[in-house]
Backbone as CSV, one residue per row, in Angstrom:
resi,resn,N_x,N_y,N_z,CA_x,CA_y,CA_z,C_x,C_y,C_z
1,MET,89.369,-27.441,91.210,88.479,-26.320,90.765,88.027,-25.542,91.947
2,PRO,88.065,-24.248,91.782,87.633,-23.332,92.893,86.139,-23.577,93.237
3,ALA,85.897,-23.417,94.520,84.475,-23.461,94.966,84.294,-22.512,96.156
4,PHE,83.032,-22.094,96.325,82.672,-21.235,97.410,82.925,-21.893,98.796
5,GLY,83.451,-21.035,99.778,83.550,-21.532,101.146,82.163,-21.214,101.796
6,GLU,82.104,-21.677,103.001,80.938,-21.588,103.863,80.417,-20.166,103.983
7,ARG,81.298,-19.184,104.222,80.876,-17.789,104.338,80.258,-17.212,103.154
8,SER,80.942,-17.474,101.960,80.374,-16.967,100.641,79.009,-17.648,100.441
9,ARG,78.895,-18.895,100.627,77.619,-19.627,100.339,76.469,-18.965,101.228
10,SER,76.820,-18.681,102.514,75.964,-18.149,103.349,75.468,-16.701,102.807
11,ARG,76.429,-15.998,102.374,76.060,-14.643,101.819,75.195,-14.743,100.624
12,LEU,75.384,-15.814,99.797,74.670,-15.869,98.552,73.165,-16.404,98.855
13,GLU,72.851,-16.878,100.069,71.580,-17.399,100.322,70.409,-16.415,100.115
14,GLN,70.782,-15.134,100.324,69.739,-14.149,100.160,69.803,-13.229,98.950
15,VAL,70.532,-13.911,97.961,70.757,-13.234,96.617,69.748,-13.769,95.706
16,HIS,69.333,-12.985,94.714,68.424,-13.476,93.615,68.882,-14.708,93.003
17,PRO,68.103,-15.740,92.721,68.586,-16.954,92.169,69.399,-16.831,90.890
18,LEU,69.006,-15.843,90.008,69.736,-15.790,88.760,71.142,-15.210,89.010
19,MET,71.312,-14.276,90.011,72.617,-13.862,90.296,73.420,-14.919,91.059
20,ARG,72.740,-15.576,91.853,73.379,-16.818,92.548,73.973,-17.773,91.466
21,GLN,73.073,-18.101,90.566,73.508,-19.033,89.488,74.715,-18.472,88.667
22,LEU,74.615,-17.195,88.323,75.877,-16.512,87.733,77.118,-16.742,88.594
23,MET,77.088,-16.414,89.847,78.189,-16.489,90.654,78.711,-17.997,90.806
24,GLU,77.841,-18.885,90.780,78.196,-20.365,90.790,79.016,-20.636,89.534
25,ARG,78.575,-20.192,88.379,79.289,-20.346,87.181,80.764,-19.621,87.182
26,VAL,80.764,-18.455,87.697,81.984,-17.646,87.720,83.012,-18.396,88.654
27,VAL,82.495,-18.880,89.800,83.577,-19.501,90.709,84.121,-20.725,90.134
28,GLU,83.509,-21.391,89.124,84.056,-22.576,88.450,85.207,-22.114,87.549
29,ILE,85.359,-20.775,87.225,86.293,-20.302,86.286,87.443,-19.651,86.988
30,ILE,87.099,-18.769,87.996,87.992,-18.069,88.773,87.658,-18.020,90.208
31,ASP,88.565,-18.221,91.089,88.310,-18.268,92.513,87.879,-16.899,92.980
32,ILE,86.669,-16.848,93.567,86.171,-15.578,94.123,85.622,-15.780,95.463
33,THR,85.468,-14.700,96.261,84.752,-14.762,97.494,83.664,-13.733,97.401
34,VAL,82.499,-13.930,98.167,81.384,-13.060,98.186,81.620,-12.166,99.347
35,LEU,81.626,-10.866,99.133,81.822,-9.916,100.213,80.414,-9.489,100.850
36,THR,79.528,-9.332,100.012,78.198,-8.860,100.388,77.192,-9.242,99.414
37,GLY,75.895,-9.702,99.972,74.855,-9.907,99.175,73.632,-9.005,99.697
38,HIS,72.816,-9.379,100.435,71.716,-8.561,101.011,72.396,-7.633,102.095
39,ARG,71.871,-6.460,102.148,72.210,-5.560,103.207,71.093,-5.032,103.989
40,THR,71.137,-5.239,105.350,70.113,-4.685,106.196,70.161,-3.155,106.250
41,ARG,69.216,-2.591,106.841,69.167,-1.106,106.927,70.447,-0.587,107.737
42,GLU,70.953,-1.275,108.719,72.067,-0.922,109.370,73.402,-1.140,108.561
43,ASP,73.366,-2.267,107.834,74.580,-2.451,106.807,74.616,-1.399,105.869
44,GLN,73.457,-0.998,105.226,73.409,-0.056,104.239,73.888,1.286,104.749
45,THR,73.316,1.614,105.930,73.690,2.930,106.552,75.329,3.039,106.786
46,GLU,75.831,1.923,107.217,77.247,1.911,107.451,78.005,1.973,106.059
47,ALA,77.551,1.256,105.058,78.190,1.393,103.772,78.106,2.737,103.282
48,TYR,77.010,3.398,103.455,76.838,4.844,102.892,77.795,5.806,103.756
49,ASN,77.722,5.619,105.024,78.522,6.543,105.907,80.043,6.352,105.748
50,THR,80.477,5.188,105.343,81.868,4.978,105.050,82.317,5.105,103.636
51,GLY,81.384,5.601,102.823,81.664,5.910,101.354,81.738,4.675,100.546
52,LYS,81.260,3.553,100.973,81.320,2.287,100.279,80.154,2.232,99.292
53,SER,79.124,3.028,99.558,77.955,3.077,98.713,77.512,4.611,98.636
54,LYS,76.906,5.006,97.565,76.387,6.324,97.283,74.898,6.303,97.637
55,LEU,74.298,5.253,97.859,72.847,5.171,98.079,72.551,4.841,99.592
56,GLN,71.455,5.348,100.055,70.958,5.231,101.405,69.820,4.190,101.370
57,TRP,69.523,3.542,102.508,68.505,2.513,102.623,67.201,3.226,102.085
58,PRO,66.341,2.692,101.450,66.366,1.372,100.805,66.611,1.285,99.381
59,ASP,67.453,2.345,98.803,67.694,2.531,97.387,68.616,1.615,96.712
60,SER,69.510,0.948,97.466,70.414,0.012,96.909,69.839,-1.365,96.429
61,LYS,70.293,-1.872,95.450,69.873,-3.149,95.016,70.295,-4.206,96.040
62,HIS,71.186,-3.990,96.820,71.550,-4.768,97.985,70.465,-4.889,98.974
63,ASN,69.587,-3.879,99.080,68.593,-3.792,100.088,67.303,-4.656,99.713
64,GLN,67.156,-5.063,98.487,65.999,-5.958,98.242,66.179,-7.305,98.705
65,LEU,65.110,-8.058,98.832,65.188,-9.382,99.379,64.311,-10.233,98.360
66,PRO,64.920,-11.063,97.650,66.387,-11.360,97.501,67.158,-10.124,96.901
67,SER,68.369,-10.053,97.219,69.194,-9.049,96.752,69.450,-9.265,95.238
68,THR,69.335,-8.165,94.498,69.708,-8.264,93.046,71.087,-7.769,92.792
69,ALA,71.884,-7.529,93.888,73.306,-7.087,93.773,74.188,-8.061,94.688
70,VAL,75.363,-8.026,94.297,76.402,-8.830,94.993,77.730,-8.206,94.906
71,ASP,78.531,-8.123,95.828,79.883,-7.716,95.931,80.798,-8.843,95.964
72,ILE,81.758,-9.016,95.012,82.686,-10.185,94.991,84.050,-9.694,94.860
73,ALA,85.091,-10.482,95.298,86.517,-10.130,95.024,87.202,-11.414,94.698
74,PRO,88.357,-11.332,94.053,89.184,-12.509,93.805,89.561,-13.122,95.113
75,TYR,89.772,-14.366,95.112,90.115,-15.107,96.451,91.508,-15.777,96.197
76,PRO,92.532,-15.643,97.031,92.407,-14.754,98.137,92.356,-13.328,97.808
77,ILE,91.769,-12.472,98.646,91.680,-11.043,98.360,93.087,-10.418,98.294
78,PRO,93.424,-9.805,97.152,94.725,-9.320,96.895,95.069,-8.117,97.808
79,THR,96.357,-8.089,98.209,96.854,-6.900,98.939,96.962,-5.728,97.977
80,GLY,96.416,-4.602,98.382,96.622,-3.425,97.557,95.396,-3.256,96.597
81,TRP,94.519,-4.151,96.377,93.318,-4.009,95.503,93.659,-3.357,94.238
82,LYS,94.598,-3.919,93.400,94.889,-3.361,92.110,93.672,-3.434,91.158
83,PRO,93.255,-2.349,90.551,92.208,-2.322,89.630,92.237,-3.440,88.532
84,GLN,93.380,-3.801,88.031,93.572,-4.722,86.883,93.058,-6.008,87.341
85,THR,93.226,-6.411,88.611,92.718,-7.661,89.105,91.145,-7.669,89.050
86,PHE,90.470,-6.656,89.345,89.095,-6.568,89.359,88.516,-6.453,87.979
87,TYR,89.292,-5.840,86.993,88.887,-5.786,85.616,88.751,-7.219,85.062
88,TYR,89.804,-7.929,85.351,89.711,-9.403,84.996,88.627,-10.083,85.444
89,VAL,88.293,-10.098,86.781,87.126,-10.574,87.319,85.859,-10.208,86.716
90,ALA,85.787,-8.877,86.407,84.508,-8.280,85.781,84.367,-8.910,84.363
91,GLY,85.445,-9.010,83.676,85.365,-9.735,82.274,84.777,-11.109,82.355
92,VAL,85.274,-11.872,83.345,84.655,-13.204,83.441,83.149,-13.151,83.896
93,VAL,82.896,-12.234,84.834,81.402,-12.160,85.152,80.516,-11.659,83.970
94,LYS,80.963,-10.669,83.249,80.223,-10.165,82.140,80.104,-11.184,80.984
95,ALA,81.133,-11.976,80.775,81.082,-12.994,79.865,80.054,-14.060,80.161
96,GLU,80.167,-14.555,81.357,79.208,-15.602,81.852,77.838,-15.060,81.855
97,ALA,77.506,-13.808,82.225,76.261,-13.204,82.254,75.712,-13.230,80.818
98,HIS,76.614,-12.887,79.887,76.227,-12.857,78.496,75.759,-14.292,77.996
99,HIS,76.563,-15.165,78.332,76.197,-16.632,77.955,74.869,-17.086,78.532
100,MET,74.534,-16.535,79.762,73.279,-16.918,80.280,72.073,-16.026,79.867
101,GLY,72.357,-14.923,79.169,71.369,-14.107,78.656,70.940,-13.043,79.757
102,LEU,71.768,-12.771,80.699,71.513,-11.898,81.797,72.002,-10.549,81.544
103,LYS,71.238,-9.519,81.828,71.727,-8.172,81.744,72.163,-7.680,83.174
104,ILE,73.457,-7.329,83.180,74.002,-6.944,84.391,74.644,-5.548,84.358
105,ARG,74.933,-5.029,85.438,75.600,-3.681,85.495,76.863,-3.879,86.512
106,TRP,77.985,-3.355,86.137,79.203,-3.462,86.977,79.470,-2.154,87.497
107,GLY,79.963,-2.080,88.845,80.313,-0.819,89.416,81.510,-0.228,89.000
108,GLY,82.292,-0.802,88.064,83.382,-0.228,87.365,83.169,0.486,86.054
109,ASP,81.838,0.257,85.640,81.341,0.936,84.369,79.921,1.167,84.522
110,TRP,79.483,1.977,85.382,77.962,2.185,85.769,77.193,2.431,84.453
111,ASP,77.689,3.117,83.500,76.809,3.521,82.304,76.899,2.529,81.234
112,GLY,77.888,1.474,81.380,77.965,0.414,80.467,78.542,0.824,79.051
113,ASP,79.350,1.869,79.032,79.807,2.332,77.729,81.239,1.874,77.494
114,ASP,81.754,1.015,78.344,83.125,0.363,78.231,84.205,1.296,78.412
115,ASP,83.940,2.539,78.777,84.916,3.603,79.193,85.103,3.496,80.634
116,LEU,86.237,3.039,81.162,86.400,2.837,82.563,87.066,4.102,83.201
117,HIS,87.115,5.140,82.433,87.713,6.343,82.983,86.750,7.448,83.199
118,ASP,85.382,7.229,82.873,84.398,8.264,83.075,83.499,8.040,84.270
119,GLN,84.025,7.223,85.211,83.235,7.090,86.455,83.581,8.005,87.463
120,THR,82.579,8.480,88.290,82.802,9.393,89.439,82.865,8.509,90.739
121,PHE,82.420,7.353,90.675,82.464,6.399,91.775,82.786,5.048,91.278
122,ASN,83.872,4.497,91.616,84.312,3.079,91.291,83.949,2.154,92.404
123,ASP,83.164,1.201,91.987,82.767,0.116,92.946,83.104,-1.190,92.244
124,LEU,84.382,-1.483,92.114,84.883,-2.559,91.284,84.405,-3.939,91.679
125,VAL,83.935,-4.048,92.969,83.385,-5.372,93.459,82.043,-5.632,93.147
126,HIS,81.226,-4.613,92.727,79.798,-4.686,92.653,79.244,-5.070,91.263
127,PHE,78.180,-6.004,91.364,77.540,-6.410,90.192,76.068,-6.492,90.557
128,GLU,75.230,-5.987,89.625,73.784,-6.091,89.900,73.055,-6.448,88.624
129,LEU,71.836,-7.100,88.831,70.953,-7.468,87.677,70.362,-6.069,87.337
130,LYS,70.245,-5.949,85.876,69.597,-4.705,85.461,68.088,-5.052,85.254
131,GLY,67.326,-4.004,85.442,65.826,-4.034,85.296,65.039,-4.230,86.536
């Protein structure tokens, strides 16, 4: 059964307990790695400056402590980052969130309308608690 490695566990330490619980359930189904949990001011500035985020400090849900956002990817991280791989991961995350009664938002469908082609910014690794 897949399980988080030391680095992913460390990154989850500063993530909201409900999001952490969700990721623990997801990793039992599909092997994932945690790319980012909480972001410091410096981390958020770098993410913004490199185009990985559209938000500046302190407006990202990654900037809260505990963070209500997490970035994950399939493990091992696929070469080429094919969107279909991330759609599959998102389906697992969304299904588990539904089973837990959690409202989440995915960076591949910001408006939650299930139309994956109406995004102006795709952040396929990003999941956040709504509310």
